[in-house]
C-alpha positions as CSV (number, residue, x, y, z in Angstrom):
1,M,0.0,0.0,0.0
2,R,1.4,3.3,-1.0
3,H,0.9,6.5,1.1
4,L,0.9,10.2,0.8
5,F,2.8,12.8,2.9
6,I,0.6,15.8,3.2
7,Y,2.1,19.2,4.1
8,D,0.2,21.8,6.2
9,P,-0.9,24.7,4.1
10,P,1.9,27.3,3.9
11,P,1.0,30.7,5.4
12,A,1.5,32.4,2.0
13,A,-1.1,30.0,0.5
14,R,-3.6,31.0,3.1
15,D,-3.1,34.7,2.5
16,V,-3.7,34.5,-1.3
17,E,-6.9,32.4,-0.8
18,K,-8.8,35.5,0.3
19,N,-9.9,36.5,-3.2
20,P,-13.7,35.8,-3.3
21,D,-13.6,35.1,-7.0
22,L,-11.4,32.1,-6.4
23,L,-13.4,30.4,-3.6
24,P,-14.4,27.5,-5.8
25,H,-10.7,26.8,-6.6
26,V,-10.0,27.0,-2.8
27,D,-12.7,24.4,-2.2
28,Y,-11.4,22.1,-4.9
29,V,-8.0,21.8,-3.1
30,R,-9.4,21.6,0.4
31,R,-11.9,18.9,-0.4
32,A,-9.4,16.9,-2.4
33,V,-6.8,17.0,0.3
34,A,-9.4,16.0,2.9
35,H,-10.2,12.9,0.8
36,L,-6.5,12.1,0.3
37,S,-5.9,12.3,4.1
38,A,-7.2,8.7,4.2
39,F,-3.9,7.7,2.6
40,K,-1.7,10.0,4.8
41,T,1.5,9.0,6.4
42,D,3.7,11.0,8.7
43,D,6.8,9.1,7.6
44,P,8.3,10.7,4.5
45,A,10.2,7.4,3.8
46,Q,6.9,5.7,3.2
47,A,5.5,8.3,0.8
48,A,4.9,7.7,-2.9
49,C,4.0,11.4,-3.3
50,F,4.2,14.6,-1.3
51,V,0.9,16.7,-1.4
52,V,1.3,20.5,-1.1
53,P,-2.1,22.2,-0.6
54,V,-1.2,25.0,-2.9
55,N,-3.2,26.2,-6.0
56,L,-1.1,28.1,-8.5
57,I,-4.0,30.1,-9.7
58,H,-4.3,32.0,-6.4
59,F,-0.7,33.3,-6.8
60,Q,-1.2,34.4,-10.4
61,F,-4.2,36.6,-9.5
62,H,-2.9,37.9,-6.3
63,K,-1.8,41.6,-6.3
64,P,1.1,42.0,-5.9
65,Q,2.0,38.7,-7.4
66,I,3.9,36.2,-5.2
67,D,6.1,33.6,-6.6
68,P,5.3,30.3,-4.7
69,W,8.9,29.2,-5.3
70,D,9.9,31.6,-2.5
71,F,8.4,29.1,0.0
72,L,8.3,25.9,-2.1
73,K,12.0,25.8,-2.3
74,N,12.2,25.4,1.5
75,L,9.9,22.3,1.7
76,P,11.9,19.8,3.8
77,H,11.3,16.8,1.6
78,L,11.5,18.4,-1.9
79,G,14.3,16.0,-3.0
80,R,12.6,12.8,-1.8
81,G,9.9,12.3,-4.4
82,P,7.2,14.0,-6.6
83,H,5.4,16.9,-5.0
84,V,1.8,17.4,-6.0
85,L,0.4,21.0,-6.6
86,W,-2.9,22.2,-7.9
87,A,-3.4,24.3,-11.0
88,T,-7.1,24.7,-11.6
89,G,-6.8,27.7,-13.8
90,D,-7.5,28.5,-17.5
91,Y,-4.1,27.9,-19.0
92,G,-1.5,25.2,-19.1
93,Q,1.3,26.1,-16.7
94,R,4.2,24.2,-18.3
95,K,3.8,25.4,-21.9
96,R,1.9,28.1,-23.8
97,G,-1.5,27.1,-25.2
98,P,-2.5,27.9,-28.8
99,Y,-5.3,30.3,-27.7
100,E,-3.8,32.2,-24.8
101,S,-4.7,35.8,-24.4
102,F,-2.1,38.1,-23.0
103,H,-4.5,40.9,-21.9
104,E,-3.8,42.8,-18.7
105,G,-5.0,41.0,-15.7
106,R,-4.9,37.6,-17.2
107,A,-3.9,34.5,-15.3
108,Y,-0.5,33.0,-15.8
109,P,1.2,36.0,-17.5
110,H,4.5,34.1,-17.2
111,L,5.5,30.4,-16.9
112,Y,7.2,29.2,-13.7
113,E,10.8,28.2,-14.6
114,W,11.0,26.1,-11.4
115,L,8.1,23.9,-12.4
116,D,10.1,20.8,-13.4
117,E,9.9,17.1,-12.9
118,R,9.9,17.4,-9.2
119,F,6.3,18.5,-9.4
120,R,3.1,16.9,-10.5
121,L,0.1,19.1,-11.2
122,V,-3.6,18.3,-10.6
123,L,-5.3,20.4,-13.2
124,F,-8.3,21.2,-15.3
125,E,-6.5,22.3,-18.5
126,S,-6.1,18.9,-20.1
127,T,-4.5,19.2,-23.5
128,P,-1.7,17.4,-25.5
129,E,0.7,19.8,-23.9
130,V,0.2,18.3,-20.4
131,S,3.2,16.5,-18.9
132,P,2.7,12.7,-18.6
133,A,3.2,13.1,-14.9
134,D,0.4,15.6,-14.5
135,I,-3.2,14.5,-13.6
136,P,-6.1,16.2,-15.4
137,V,-9.3,15.9,-13.4
138,L,-13.0,16.5,-14.2
139,P,-14.3,19.9,-12.8
140,Y,-17.1,18.3,-10.8
141,V,-20.0,20.3,-9.3
142,L,-19.3,21.7,-5.8
143,N,-22.1,21.2,-3.3
144,P,-20.8,23.1,-0.2
145,G,-22.5,22.0,3.0
146,R,-24.4,19.1,1.5
147,P,-23.7,15.7,3.1
148,A,-22.7,12.7,1.0
149,W,-26.1,11.1,1.4
150,W,-27.6,14.1,-0.5
151,E,-25.6,13.0,-3.6
152,R,-27.1,9.5,-3.4
153,L,-30.6,10.9,-3.3
154,L,-30.2,12.5,-6.8
155,T,-32.0,10.3,-9.3
156,P,-29.9,9.3,-12.3
157,Q,-33.0,9.3,-14.5
158,P,-33.3,12.6,-16.5
159,P,-36.4,14.7,-16.0
160,A,-38.7,15.6,-18.9
161,R,-36.6,17.9,-21.2
162,D,-38.4,20.4,-23.4
163,L,-35.3,22.0,-24.8
164,L,-33.2,20.2,-27.4
165,Y,-30.1,22.3,-26.6
166,S,-29.1,25.3,-24.6
167,F,-26.2,27.5,-23.5
168,S,-26.3,30.3,-20.9
169,G,-23.2,32.4,-20.3
170,A,-20.8,34.8,-21.9
171,L,-21.1,34.4,-25.7
172,S,-17.8,36.1,-26.6
173,Y,-14.5,37.1,-25.3
174,A,-13.7,39.2,-28.4
175,P,-11.3,40.9,-29.0
176,L,-9.3,39.0,-26.5
177,L,-9.6,35.7,-28.5
178,P,-9.2,35.3,-32.2
179,E,-12.2,35.1,-34.5
180,A,-11.7,31.4,-35.2
181,H,-12.0,30.6,-31.5
182,I,-15.5,29.5,-30.5
183,R,-15.7,32.4,-28.0
184,G,-14.0,34.8,-30.4
185,G,-17.2,35.6,-32.3
186,V,-18.7,32.3,-33.5
187,F,-21.0,31.9,-30.5
188,T,-22.3,35.5,-30.8
189,R,-23.6,34.7,-34.3
190,M,-25.3,31.6,-33.0
191,A,-27.2,33.4,-30.2
192,G,-30.9,33.2,-30.2
193,H,-33.8,31.2,-28.9
194,G,-36.8,29.4,-30.2
195,K,-39.4,26.8,-29.1
196,D,-36.8,24.2,-28.2
197,Y,-33.4,25.9,-27.9
198,F,-31.6,28.8,-26.2
199,I,-28.2,30.4,-26.7
200,G,-27.7,33.6,-24.8
201,S,-26.7,35.4,-21.6
202,P,-28.1,34.5,-18.2
203,A,-30.0,37.8,-18.1
204,T,-31.7,36.9,-21.5
205,A,-32.5,33.4,-20.2
206,R,-34.2,34.8,-17.1
207,K,-36.1,37.3,-19.2
208,R,-37.4,34.6,-21.6
209,F,-38.1,31.8,-19.1
210,G,-38.4,33.4,-15.7
211,R,-37.5,30.9,-12.9
212,R,-37.1,28.2,-15.5
213,G,-34.3,30.2,-17.1
214,S,-31.9,29.7,-14.1
215,Y,-28.5,28.3,-14.8
216,R,-29.4,25.0,-13.1
217,A,-32.9,24.8,-14.7
218,L,-31.5,25.0,-18.2
219,F,-29.3,22.0,-17.6
220,E,-32.3,20.0,-16.3
221,R,-34.5,21.1,-19.2
222,S,-32.0,20.4,-22.0
223,V,-31.3,17.2,-23.9
224,F,-27.9,18.7,-24.9
225,T,-25.8,21.4,-23.2
226,L,-23.3,23.3,-25.4
227,S,-20.0,23.3,-23.6
228,P,-17.6,25.6,-25.5
229,A,-14.0,26.4,-24.5
230,G,-13.3,29.7,-22.8
231,F,-9.8,31.1,-22.3
232,G,-8.8,27.5,-21.5
233,R,-9.8,24.3,-23.2
234,W,-11.7,22.9,-20.3
235,T,-15.1,24.1,-19.1
236,F,-17.1,23.7,-15.9
237,R,-20.1,23.0,-18.1
238,L,-18.8,19.5,-18.8
239,G,-19.2,18.4,-15.2
240,E,-22.3,20.5,-14.7
241,A,-24.2,19.0,-17.6
242,L,-23.2,15.5,-16.6
243,H,-24.3,16.2,-13.1
244,Y,-27.8,17.1,-14.2
245,G,-28.1,14.4,-16.9
246,S,-27.8,16.6,-19.9
247,I,-25.6,15.4,-22.8
248,P,-22.5,17.7,-23.1
249,V,-21.6,19.0,-26.6
250,V,-17.9,19.7,-26.2
251,I,-16.7,22.5,-28.5
252,A,-13.1,22.8,-27.6
253,D,-10.3,21.9,-30.0
254,D,-7.4,20.0,-28.4
255,Y,-9.2,19.3,-25.2
256,V,-8.2,15.9,-23.9
257,L,-11.1,14.5,-21.8
258,P,-9.8,13.4,-18.3
259,H,-10.1,9.9,-16.8
260,A,-10.3,8.3,-20.2
261,D,-9.2,5.0,-18.7
262,K,-12.3,5.0,-16.5
263,I,-15.0,6.8,-18.6
264,P,-16.0,5.9,-22.2
265,W,-16.5,9.4,-23.3
266,D,-17.4,8.7,-26.9
267,H,-20.6,7.0,-25.6
268,L,-21.6,9.8,-23.3
269,I,-20.9,13.1,-25.1
270,I,-20.9,14.8,-28.5
271,R,-17.7,16.4,-29.8
272,C,-17.7,19.2,-32.3
273,P,-14.7,21.0,-33.9
274,E,-14.9,24.7,-33.3
275,K,-15.0,25.4,-37.1
276,D,-18.2,23.3,-37.3
277,A,-20.1,25.0,-34.5
278,A,-22.4,26.9,-36.7
279,A,-23.8,23.6,-38.1
280,L,-24.5,22.2,-34.7
281,P,-28.3,22.9,-34.7
282,D,-28.8,20.7,-37.8
283,R,-26.5,18.0,-36.4
284,L,-28.3,17.8,-33.1
285,R,-31.7,17.7,-34.7
286,S,-30.5,14.8,-36.8
287,I,-29.6,12.6,-33.8
288,G,-32.2,9.9,-33.3
289,K,-34.1,9.1,-30.1
290,D,-32.3,5.8,-29.6
291,E,-28.9,7.4,-29.7
292,I,-30.0,10.1,-27.2
293,R,-31.5,7.5,-24.9
294,S,-28.2,5.5,-25.1
295,R,-26.1,8.4,-24.1
296,Q,-28.5,9.4,-21.3
297,Q,-28.3,5.8,-20.0
298,K,-24.5,5.9,-20.1
299,I,-24.4,9.2,-18.2
300,A,-26.7,7.7,-15.6
301,E,-24.5,4.6,-15.4
302,Y,-21.3,6.5,-14.9
303,R,-22.8,9.2,-12.7
304,P,-20.8,8.1,-9.6
305,H,-17.6,9.1,-11.5
306,F,-18.9,12.7,-12.0
307,T,-19.5,13.4,-8.3
308,E,-17.0,15.0,-6.0
309,A,-16.4,11.6,-4.3
310,G,-16.0,9.9,-7.7
311,V,-13.4,12.5,-9.0
312,H,-11.5,12.2,-5.7
313,A,-11.4,8.5,-5.9
314,M,-10.0,8.7,-9.4
315,L,-7.4,11.2,-8.2
316,A,-6.4,8.8,-5.3
317,H,-6.1,6.0,-7.8
318,A,-3.7,8.1,-10.0
319,L,-1.6,9.0,-6.9
320,V,-1.5,5.8,-4.8
321,G,-3.0,3.1,-7.0
322,T,-6.2,2.6,-5.1
323,P,-9.4,1.3,-6.9
324,G,-11.1,4.3,-8.4
């Protein structure tokens, strides 16, 4: 049985976690570390990995910026084995991505030169540029304060869905992203709503549907949820759609779906190249009821993998080889 040595959070990490916009990223680390504590050892000689409760995105958005190497270099066991950090931001941290925007105030304006083979990253940004040692994870839905039994009460059977497809969110990040990018202008041209679809802002959704236009309600009402890339390749909507039983339509070139050894993604989701996004309505309308039902059944079957506990179990498997 392999074990993990888990460091206490460094004081500098606690200081940068005070940004309210980053609270979900704080929770991802805290909850994951709490789960991994079941495999904790206080003897560094028994440790397969050394877990550092530090999320790099906090340091990138902190003003003034702090380089975490200032305290990471003093970790007492840095030379003993791989040290695990979190990087749940929008960009790859080891190499530049193809769609990065260098606007003022962006995350990761520079790469960390010290980020070498001594470190493993737990990250959302899963692309071909990820190091083989890094661990991409699914951005599951956070349910703060809800006990584990609440998750089990959620039915895996989808409710009646009166919308074929929907998207509620920011349509465009132009001019920060190029025109060819799905959020560089393509989605703006797709915006609109009809009897069985909606693409628009949250304010427009509320105006059109009232309470049934809430962010959660649209997932529950939609057979398909459009899940485009933002500044990064990954999207929270992937996990959110799966959580509510809607079939994700992933529109993110170069995104490598995480946990592919555990989840047969091709049987659960629809993938669409960004260049073909404008043709999506016709494509979705051509999908037969049997295929839709099959994907919904697969989502229900694999639902335990999409929960917080499921993602943590897969992370533990990657780190210490437990069943997951």
